[in-house]
N, C-alpha and C positions, 0 to 999 in steps of 0.2 A: 235196470239197464244203464250201462255206463254212458255218460254224455260224451260225444265226440268233441275234441277241442276245436275242430273246424266249425262247429255249430255255434260256439260262443266266444272264442278268442277275437275274431274280427269285429263282431258287434260290440264286445266289451270295450275295445280300445277306440272305436268310434265314439262310444258313450263317454269315454274318458276325455277325449280331445275337445268335443263340442262345447261344454260349458266353460272350459278354460279359454277357448277362442272367443266365446261370447263375451266373457268378462274383460279380456285383455285387448281384443281387436274390434269386434263388432260394436262394443259400447262406445269407443272413441268415434267411430264413423257415425253412429246414430246420434250421439250428442252434438256432433258438429252440424249435422243436418237439422237438428232441432234448435240451433242457434246459440249454443254455448261458445264462449270464447276459448281459445287454446289454453289460457291460464286455468280456467275452470275445469275443462274436461280432462286435462292432464293431471291436475291435482286430485280430482275426485276418483278417477279410474286407477291412479297409482296406489291410492290407499287400499284398493281391492286386492293388491298383492299380499296384504297382511296375513290372511289365513294360510297361505303357503309358507310364509316366514315362520309362523308359530306352530305349524302342524306337528313338529316333533314332540310338542308338549302333550298332545293327546294320542298320538299314534300307538304308544304302548298299551293303551286301554281298549283299543278296538277289538282285538281277539279275546280279551278278558271278559267283555260284556256280552257279545254275540258273535256268531260266525261271520267270516268275511262275506259269505253269500248273502246273509241277512242284511249286512251293511250296504252291499252293492244295490240290492233291490230297494231298500228304504231311501238311500241317497238318490237313486234315479227318480223315484217318485217325488222327492223333495225338489230335485232339479227341475222336473217337469212343472211342479207347482210354482217354482220361481219364475220360469219362463212365462207361465200363464199370468202370474202377478204383474210382471212387467208389461205384458200385453194389455191388461185391463187398466193399468194406471196411466199409460201414455196419453190417452185422450182426455185425462182429467186435469183440473187446474193444479193439482199437487203432483204433476207428472215427474218432476225432478226428484223430490223427496221420496215419492213412492217407488220410482224405478230404481233409485240408488239403494233403498232398503231391500228390494228384492234381489238386486245384484249382489248385495252382501250375503244374503241367504244362499244364492248360487255359488258364491266364492267359497263359503265354508263347506257347503255340501260337496262341491267339486273337489276340494282338498281332501276331505274325508273319503270320498269315492276313490281318489287316487290311491290312498293307503290300502283300502279294502280290495280294490281291483288287482293291484300288484301282488298283494298277499294271496289272493285267490289263484292268480296265475302260477305262483310258486307252489302252492299246496295242491292245486288241482291237476298239475302236470308232472310227469316224471322228469328227471333230469334230461333225458334224451329229448322228450317232447318240448321242454323249455328251450333247448337249443334249436330244435326244428322250427318252432313257431316264433322265434324272436324277430325274424325278418317280416313275417306276416303281421305280427303285433305292431311293428314300426310302420309298415305300409298302411295299415288301416287307421292308425293314429293320424297319419298324414292325410289320408282320404277324408277323415273327419274334419281336419283343419281346412282342407280345400273346400269342403262342403260349407263350412261355417263362414270363413272369411271371403269365400268366392261366391258360391251359388246363393246363399242366404242374402248376402249384401246385394247381389244382382237382382234377386227376387224383390227385395224391398225397393230398389231403384225402379224396377218395372212397375211396381204398385204405385210409386209416387206420381206416375204419369196421370193416373185417374183418381187418386185419392189425396187427401192432405198428408203431409209428411208424418205426423203422429199416427194416423190411421194405417198408413203403409207399413210402418215399423211394428205397429200393434199386430197386424195380420202375420208378419214375418215371425214374430215371437210366438204367436199362437201355433204356427206350423212346428216350431221347435218343441213347444209343449206337447203337441200331439205325437211327435216323433218319439219323445221320451216316454210317453205313456205306452206306445207300441214296443219300445225297447224293454221297458219293465215287464210287460206281459210276456215277451219272448224269453227274456232271461229267467223269469220265474219257472219256465219249462226247461230251458236249455242249460242253465248253469249247473255244474256238478254239485251234488249234495254230499258234503264232506261230513264224516263222523266227528262228533265233538271230541276234542282232544284235551286232556288235562294239561294245565300249564306246568312247565318245569318249575322246580322250587325257586330258581333264580328269578323267573318271571313273576311268580306269585308274590315274592317279596317286592318286586318292582311296583306292581299295581297297588300294593298296600301303602305305598308312599315311602318305603325305606330308601336308604341311600343308593341301593342298586339301580333305582330309576335314573339316577344321575350318572351312572357308570359310563354310558356312551358319551356324555358331555365331558366327563373327566378324560376319557381316552382321546377325544377330539382335541381338547385344548392342551393336552400334554404331548401331542405328537411333535416330533422334530420339525423345525422350520415353520411353526404354526403362524408366526407373524406374516411371513411372506406368503404363506398359503391363504391366509385371510384376506390380505391385500389383493391377491390374484382373484379370489372368489368374488370380492366386492367390487373391484374396479376394472376387471377385464372387459365387462360389458357396459362400462360407464358411457361411452358414446351411444351404443345401441339403446340403452335404457332411456335416453332422451329422444333419439331418432324415432323409435317405434311409436311414441305418443304423438308425433307431429307429422309423420309421413302421410298418413291418410288425410288429416286436415289440410295439409299443403295441396294435395291433389284435388280436394274438393273446393277449397277457397276460391273466391273470384279473382280475376286478374288484377283488379284495383288493389287488392290486399296482398298481391304478390304470389297468389296461388295459380293453379293450372285450370281451374274451373271445369274439372271433369264431372260428368254425371255420376250419381251413386252407382249405376250399373257398370260404368266404365271402371270405377275404382274396384268394384267387386271382381271384375274380369282381370284387372292388372294384378291384383293380389291373389288370384285364384289358384296359381300353380307355383310351387316352390320345390327346388331339388335339394336333397341332403346327401352328402357323401362322407364316409368315414374311413379313416386310416389310422395307423399306429402313431403314438404321440411324439416320442422323442425325435424321430426323423422328420415329422411333418409339422412340428410346432410353429416354426417361423413362416413357412408357406401359409399355414392356417391363420396366423396372426395378420399377415399381409392381406389375406383374402377377406377377413372380416372388417378390415380397416379401409383399405384403398378404395373399394367400390362406393364408399360413402360420398366420394367426389361426384357421383352421378347426380346427386341432389343439388350440388352447387351448379352443375351444368344446367339442369332442368329449371332451376330458379332464375338463371340468368339468360336462358334461351328465349328467343322470340317465338311465341306460339308453337311449341313443339307438337308434332303430330302424335296421335294416340299410339301409333306403331313405335315411335321413338321412345315415348314414355314407357311402354311395355318392355322394350329392350333394356332401358336403363334400370328399371325396377327389377327385372329378371336378373341382371348382372349383380345388383346389390343383394338381392335375396339369395342368389346362388352362392355368392361369396360368404354371406352370413351363415348359410347352412353348412358350408365347408369349414369355416372358421369356428363355428359353435361346437363342432365335433371335438376340437382340441380342448375346449373348456370342459366338456362332459367327460372326456377321457381322463383329464387331470383329476376331476372329482372322484372317478373310479379308482385311479392310482392312489390318491390320498386316503381313500376309505379302506384300503386293504389292511388286513390285520384283524385284531379282536373286534367283535361286534360290528363288522363291516357294513351290514345293512342299516343299522341304527346310525352309524357315523355318516353314511352316505345321505341319510335323511337330513342330518344336520347341515351337511354341505349344501344340499338343495335349498335349505332354508336361507342360508347366506346368499345363495344365487338369487333367490326371490328378493331379498333385501337389497342386493346390488342393482336390481331393476326398479324397485319401488322408489328409492330415494332420488336417483337422478330423474326419474319420470315425473316426480312431483314438481320439480322446478322447470321442466322442459317447456311447458306451455307459457309460463311467464317469460322465460328467455326468448322464445319465439315471438311473443307479442312485443317485447322490448326491442329486439334486434331486427325484426323483419325476417322473412324466410331465407333470403340469400345470406345475410350475415350469420343467421343461426346455423345454417348448414356449414359455413366456414368454421364456426365454433365447434361443430361436431367433428370436423376433420382435425382441428387442433387437439380435441379431447382424445383422439386416437393415440396421441403420444403417451397417454396414461396406460393404454393397453400395452404398448411396446415396453414401457418401463416395468410394469408388474410381471410381464412375461419373461423379461431378462433375468429376474431374480428368483424365479421358482426353481426348485430342485426336483429333478425327475429320476435320475439314475446315479447311484443306487437309490432304491425306493425307501428313503428315510431310515434305512437300516432296520426295517420292520420285518420280523419273522411272521410269515402268514399263519394265521390261526383260523379255526372254524368260527363263523359268526355265531 
């Protein structure tokens, strides 16, 4: 009996979003509540981008070893085990080392799950169904994000009322572990069972370590305008790479330290809903650049305001997040444009690796910058950094599309 895409596509993309959100967003909030400085939490959690930076190195081997379905199920079990490991280590004396070790497991498992899930989506659906379900896929990825950075954080904040902070977060991560056990059980039934397929001769050569493995890298680095493209991929999100590590700590920190002293529940609510809008790139590039840059000023306002109300904080953060969602579309559309041509899927994977690197490096210094400058000056620094986004956007070439003749991937 053929599995209906409606039975597995929504849950698959919830499963894809949750561990990423846990590693990139929930971790910073949790570590702030557990007493880490901004310097420490930004440095430690930024290193967790590394698996997404280097995943093109092992992505060609996924289909060669086992089916995408097998990888999805095993990685979901491993993700669940990672969540459980974090939960059990938080009450211990080695909570920091233990939780970071399990976050690393989560990060590698999540990056591998991304590869397998996207492959399963392509192989398990017809071309018509891929187009039909692309909106559903994106919607449920966003629902998973809302659940993670919104409801789970709110749940942990509610638990903090009657438990110690470590115990509250331990219970929250146990809930995530249980959820992934349920997802694994469901997907073991619902995911389509694909017939094993022989690798094309070109792919067989790749997995044996021949130079064909490096062909996507050669294509990528020999594309026209590669220098400006790399600068755009690495620096377009330079302000955001810093801001994303400090926004939640700023909302949580006490007033004496320059923060807003919001409760964990309030922070979960503030970041619980984000909107994303997508349009064509050439016409909308500069409006999108403005939308991802100018709203950063809301943090300057919040850092200088006298006891802003929770409603005002929500409005400001919504403006910033809405602008980010609109502006980030320009970035992703550019990666799609740049990837077109030979081996487009593999080249796009390399582009996303540079995207992760562009978030990892600025994030590592963000906490130290915030601790040295204070929140208000740090947010002014973020606004100044937006000039970098404007400069790299001015130099990219969009049309004609690098003179590339489209070829099948």
